[in-house]
Steps between C-alpha positions, in 0.01 A plus 500: 500500500161473325368833376126559530313660211141607446314337211140593570285759677130496588312784664148575618508854640287813542652623173427197284433129482830409333864594545501685166189702587643586841831608347334719236285666766805569717679664209189705420485629858154361568358453849312193619366667814121539511221586743363202690132440424445226760230583754738435790746760372259790548565507874880480479743793502676329205274445200753445220705203383665347194280212387550226243226472238285197585535387138828338607290211631370414151786250479424350841253211492175520703629219722823690566303816575299314763802341666767772478537834675544801271874510578532139386303569184722797418808283546361232269415757233844665510681166531330356195589812303863483608520131412358564153731800453798276576384252235375240749849355548539125495646423843503204736229571766758425768715781355213751487428720801269777615551792739214744558507760776209679662445739786152392611399182320124453480400813690176537304397144577586546868262796527225339293510168684504672840182680393347169392585340833351785701186503285424128502747296699753244388275345235521820299881479480642374171677163503767678297549781753834380634661446159365836382642685802845346535781730382674214318188455288619697193826301488325171568231541234751616239725203573204267452397677180851468351586164651803652673669261743832671579338703777227758552650780707266755658673801662272703725717804565256786456588728208840334449338164421508528121872574486568233762317247280713598198817460706377163627450392140849617408644301791315185391656530155849594622497211749404262216170409664303614195547604139186714472309688773185711462519776760367835614210619712123519531274719712126564536429689823256770388251425776352712776702356789837541328434854377360596840810372678742691280279808515500488879879479487494818286708330234266557205414793276162661559503694171157355422396787274779437247586126490747507206709764681493333843817291473786748466840361603762760590253787464490752784119460519496121531278378782529121496482196278211376285423131532501293184452138402634269231760242414825505306689177435826437320647183353858470622720246330857378512671679212639181345152344510345803332768525233481128424130523417536824306295708741472878473687647795346820639772572754677350799475500878864541600484569872303599803487514876254454785553656842295609801506840667440369855386857561125561490194302397390763247778756458789422265856586588716671233830358621377144463335572167837629379665184634249289305571688178876464551470127561287461188762676287776289652312179426474609136870588486421863423616840619247779558618672181394193299131555578320726255145490634315460830142385537421644841262345751366855552152438635410872534515508879663813647772323699550193283593689184758713682650193672549326166647811340746527790596134452556545126719806551697313765586224252528690173600851602317637199248227415415408141157588358214378716150391402213431741213332321276469807389848396314323218411163649451564867673268743454132413653401832622139468501536120661846497860382469413272211327787320809714561711223352280495190546875460877483546550203267292648221666840541838335441366290213330787317744774598237728652421583863130529595398828664408575858170686470355756743838648593388861485708639788807287578579473869836674555582238765502233228754653258492224236489502120143371477388423145172681427470437126609196298878525477744308278753289685804295411520351850624143521401441863211615719425482870153411632418584863226348715452576869223368724340536841691294754835629383522280191750649255562359153693623198542335163741558211375433148704528181450543130527167317 
């Protein structure tokens, strides 16, 4: 059976415009959550978010900026980084694939083009509107940019999409449909309609007076998630292909599982989340005791964090150390699972777990060993959770190389 390894990582996040910058900021316990200065935000109950610095677009050509939604631009920026980090592997285009997940696709373009249509009719609508809006856009544009012809997968499974894309890439390699796949997630939904919808659903933090402290997974005073944006992409490669070309191996993706709760359109179900975790461990050939680290989905919602903690205790009994980096980055939605994978992989590689910030008063209903300061680890395997609206449940097992 072909093992799948990671040979490159690219990241454009609220904490930095590269994977290295993002990783250093996570270890330093920085927050990427800021006050929104957009005029439309002044009227909303939620006026905070985790933004990506617009300087990321310096590497995107003016033509690409005109034709691509922000989510597509973020995917291109992160994908090009990941490709360079992997050493731009020489691979037959028909053996090179792409898998990029998203929750909302071109949400910003949808809102902007609807405004244009209402203001001036159909002649004001961009001829690129459809290709900017479509959720498969990030995968499609990256496949064109890299010349990838083995397939451009585009999971749209809410906040599980990034992990689902990584598992799709692993399947392509294991099934011998590709030797190299660039995979992960991209999201850019920091627009009035999206924030208003989540605010109306009472899912988001309204700690507008203290943005860096707003996202606080597992804390008794958490009041909802903070929306973020960004893209994280990994280069997955068949191990024999990577070794043959002398690539630096950062870690491995050794297992995972996708399930559905069939329970509620927004509320997760702990029993099914536990089932997902158990299936992921089984697919990796591991026992619970083999896992030394968990990167929790932990969005900072009152019910969601407790549900995940219940699921972890159900599987592990006493779970291993847990980190929840959404405290620093906000919730990148379709890119969240890929960012969690970055954190888990680099924690195993460097032997240090990034902290969960803002955990001032741990919720007694959680009862987990949550890492709140950088902590050494000798873990060989880590679990990454990702759960999304619609009952999408995904768990991934990554290993030290």
